[in-house]
C-alpha positions as CSV (number, residue, x, y, z in Angstrom):
1,M,-23.9,-22.8,-0.9
2,N,-21.4,-25.3,-2.1
3,T,-17.9,-23.8,-1.9
4,A,-14.9,-25.6,-3.1
5,I,-12.4,-22.9,-2.0
6,T,-11.8,-21.0,1.2
7,L,-10.0,-17.7,1.4
8,C,-8.1,-17.5,4.6
9,G,-7.0,-14.3,6.3
10,F,-8.7,-11.3,7.7
11,S,-10.6,-8.4,6.2
12,V,-8.2,-5.7,7.5
13,S,-5.5,-7.0,5.1
14,N,-5.3,-5.2,1.8
15,Y,-3.8,-8.3,0.1
16,Y,-6.7,-10.4,1.4
17,N,-9.1,-7.8,0.1
18,K,-7.4,-7.7,-3.3
19,V,-8.1,-11.5,-3.7
20,K,-11.6,-11.2,-2.2
21,L,-12.6,-8.5,-4.7
22,S,-11.4,-10.6,-7.6
23,L,-13.4,-13.6,-6.4
24,L,-16.5,-11.5,-5.9
25,E,-16.2,-9.7,-9.3
26,K,-15.9,-13.1,-11.0
27,G,-18.9,-14.5,-9.2
28,I,-16.9,-17.5,-7.8
29,P,-18.5,-19.2,-4.7
30,F,-16.0,-19.2,-1.8
31,A,-15.9,-19.4,1.9
32,E,-13.9,-17.2,4.3
33,A,-11.9,-18.4,7.3
34,L,-10.7,-15.9,9.8
35,V,-6.9,-16.6,10.2
36,S,-4.2,-14.3,11.6
37,P,-0.5,-14.5,10.8
38,S,1.5,-16.6,13.1
39,Q,4.4,-18.9,13.3
40,S,2.5,-21.9,14.7
41,E,3.1,-25.3,13.2
42,E,-0.5,-25.5,12.2
43,M,-0.2,-22.2,10.3
44,L,3.1,-22.9,8.7
45,A,1.7,-26.2,7.4
46,E,-0.6,-24.1,5.1
47,S,1.3,-20.8,4.7
48,P,5.1,-21.4,4.5
49,V,6.1,-18.1,6.3
50,G,2.9,-17.7,8.3
51,K,1.4,-15.0,6.2
52,V,-2.1,-14.3,4.9
53,P,-3.9,-14.5,2.6
54,F,-3.8,-18.1,1.5
55,L,-6.4,-20.2,-0.4
56,R,-7.6,-23.7,0.5
57,T,-8.5,-25.6,-2.7
58,P,-9.5,-29.2,-3.3
59,K,-6.0,-29.9,-4.6
60,G,-4.2,-28.2,-1.7
61,V,-3.2,-24.8,-0.3
62,L,-1.8,-21.8,-2.2
63,S,-0.2,-18.8,-0.7
64,E,0.9,-15.3,-2.0
65,S,-1.8,-13.0,-3.2
66,Q,-0.6,-12.7,-6.8
67,V,-0.4,-16.5,-7.1
68,L,-4.0,-16.6,-5.9
69,T,-4.9,-14.0,-8.5
70,E,-3.3,-16.1,-11.3
71,F,-4.9,-19.3,-10.0
72,I,-8.4,-17.7,-10.0
73,E,-8.0,-16.4,-13.5
74,D,-6.7,-19.7,-14.8
75,T,-9.4,-21.8,-13.1
76,W,-12.3,-19.5,-13.8
77,P,-11.5,-17.6,-17.0
78,E,-15.0,-16.1,-17.3
79,P,-15.7,-13.3,-16.9
80,P,-12.1,-12.3,-17.7
81,L,-10.3,-10.0,-15.4
82,Y,-7.2,-10.0,-17.6
83,P,-7.2,-8.7,-21.2
84,R,-7.3,-11.3,-23.9
85,D,-4.3,-9.8,-25.8
86,S,-1.0,-11.1,-24.5
87,F,0.7,-7.7,-24.5
88,E,-2.2,-6.0,-22.7
89,R,-2.4,-8.9,-20.3
90,A,1.3,-8.3,-19.5
91,K,0.6,-4.6,-19.1
92,C,-2.0,-5.4,-16.5
93,R,0.4,-7.6,-14.6
94,E,3.0,-4.8,-14.9
95,L,0.6,-2.4,-13.1
96,I,0.0,-4.8,-10.3
97,E,3.8,-5.5,-9.9
98,H,4.5,-1.7,-9.9
99,I,1.9,-0.9,-7.4
100,E,2.9,-3.6,-5.0
101,L,6.7,-3.4,-5.4
102,H,7.2,0.3,-5.7
103,L,4.3,1.7,-3.7
104,E,2.7,-0.7,-1.2
105,L,5.9,-2.5,-0.1
106,Q,7.6,0.9,0.5
107,A,4.5,2.4,2.3
108,R,4.3,-0.7,4.4
109,R,7.4,0.4,6.3
110,L,5.4,3.3,7.6
111,Y,2.3,1.4,8.7
112,A,3.4,0.7,12.3
113,E,3.2,4.4,13.1
114,A,0.6,5.4,10.6
115,F,-2.0,2.9,11.7
116,F,-1.0,0.9,14.7
117,G,0.4,3.2,17.4
118,G,4.0,2.2,16.9
119,T,7.0,4.3,16.0
120,V,9.0,4.5,12.7
121,S,12.5,5.9,12.8
122,A,13.4,9.2,11.2
123,E,15.8,7.4,9.0
124,T,13.1,5.1,7.6
125,K,10.8,8.0,7.0
126,A,13.5,9.9,5.1
127,E,14.3,6.8,3.0
128,V,10.8,5.9,2.1
129,A,9.6,9.4,1.0
130,P,11.7,9.6,-2.2
131,L,10.9,6.0,-3.1
132,L,7.2,6.6,-2.9
133,E,7.5,9.8,-4.9
134,K,9.5,7.8,-7.6
135,G,6.9,5.0,-7.6
136,L,3.9,7.4,-7.9
137,K,5.6,9.2,-10.8
138,G,6.2,5.9,-12.4
139,L,2.6,4.8,-11.9
140,A,1.4,8.1,-13.5
141,R,3.3,7.0,-16.6
142,L,1.8,3.5,-16.6
143,A,-1.8,4.1,-15.6
144,R,-4.5,5.0,-18.2
145,F,-7.5,5.9,-16.1
146,A,-9.7,5.4,-19.1
147,P,-11.7,5.0,-16.9
148,F,-10.0,2.0,-15.3
149,I,-6.4,1.9,-14.4
150,G,-5.4,-0.2,-17.3
151,G,-7.9,1.1,-19.9
152,D,-11.6,0.6,-20.6
153,S,-12.2,-2.7,-18.7
154,F,-12.1,-3.6,-15.0
155,T,-9.2,-6.0,-14.3
156,H,-7.2,-7.6,-11.6
157,A,-5.1,-4.4,-11.6
158,D,-8.1,-2.5,-10.4
159,C,-8.5,-5.0,-7.5
160,A,-4.9,-4.2,-6.5
161,A,-5.0,-0.5,-7.0
162,W,-8.2,0.0,-5.1
163,V,-7.0,-1.7,-2.0
164,H,-3.4,-0.4,-2.0
165,L,-3.5,3.2,-3.1
166,P,-5.7,4.5,-0.2
167,L,-3.2,3.1,2.3
168,V,-0.4,4.9,0.6
169,S,-2.4,8.0,0.7
170,Q,-3.4,7.6,4.4
171,A,0.1,6.7,5.5
172,T,1.8,9.7,3.8
173,R,-0.8,12.1,5.2
174,K,-0.1,10.7,8.7
175,I,3.7,10.5,8.5
176,Y,4.6,13.5,6.2
177,Q,1.5,15.6,6.6
178,R,0.9,15.6,2.9
179,D,-0.9,13.2,0.6
180,F,1.6,11.9,-1.9
181,V,-1.1,10.2,-4.0
182,E,-3.1,13.4,-4.2
183,Q,-0.1,15.5,-5.2
184,L,1.6,13.1,-7.7
185,L,-1.4,11.1,-9.0
186,P,-4.3,13.6,-9.0
187,Q,-6.4,11.3,-11.3
188,A,-6.5,8.7,-8.5
189,A,-9.3,10.4,-6.4
190,A,-11.9,10.2,-9.1
191,Y,-10.7,6.7,-10.1
192,L,-10.9,5.3,-6.5
193,K,-14.4,6.8,-6.2
194,L,-15.4,5.1,-9.4
195,I,-14.2,1.7,-8.2
196,G,-15.6,2.3,-4.7
197,E,-19.1,2.6,-6.2
198,R,-19.0,-1.0,-7.5
199,P,-21.3,-3.2,-5.3
200,H,-18.5,-5.8,-4.7
201,A,-16.1,-3.1,-3.7
202,Q,-18.7,-1.7,-1.3
203,K,-19.0,-5.2,0.2
204,V,-15.3,-5.5,0.7
205,S,-15.2,-2.0,2.2
206,E,-18.0,-2.8,4.6
207,D,-16.3,-6.0,5.7
208,R,-13.0,-4.2,6.1
209,K,-14.5,-1.5,8.3
210,A,-16.2,-4.1,10.5
211,G,-12.9,-6.0,10.7
212,M,-11.0,-2.9,11.7
213,A,-13.5,-2.0,14.4
214,A,-13.2,-5.5,15.8
215,F,-9.4,-5.3,15.6
216,M,-9.2,-2.0,17.4
217,S,-11.6,-3.1,20.2
218,R,-9.8,-6.3,21.0
219,P,-8.3,-6.5,24.5
220,K,-4.7,-5.2,24.7
221,K,-2.2,-7.7,25.8
């Protein structure tokens, strides 16, 4: 298969999977390259702060998942994953921004202990909890679930919500012994099940599980 672009990163990353799901849903041919975050000169030449994902294109490399989302939509506008109407398009972007800024970014502060065997301070846990509660209440005001998060069509906002919300749910169950998503956004369970039944979402999920198994079985340094 002739692939002009390569998605670089690893399948455990939710931001990588957000972009991957968009590519699959739009039917865009792409290759994947397994790349881990690092501060090597080789890595920094492609990703300015050594993060994943990034995208190799014929014109150069792009980083930051939302930049990749916008590039994908601009370059391959069909089938559309943003609404045609400019206001509805902005509302879709608003959902992505809200989920990533007010939920995923806050929950990320818990991941070391929730998923990777590390420790998070009591102060951090106390600080994150009300921020997540506030963010979820805000999302409840923005989301439509009709049946998709932004309305009646699958969009890039669904690609973001489907990869991020389960991590918020899992992290809060682990750290606070209660599922903030289940409590404050009860519509999310049926919604995530709906998205998870899509063939491309199943592909991303299978690859993520395989990637996690490989990550957990790697020799400890």
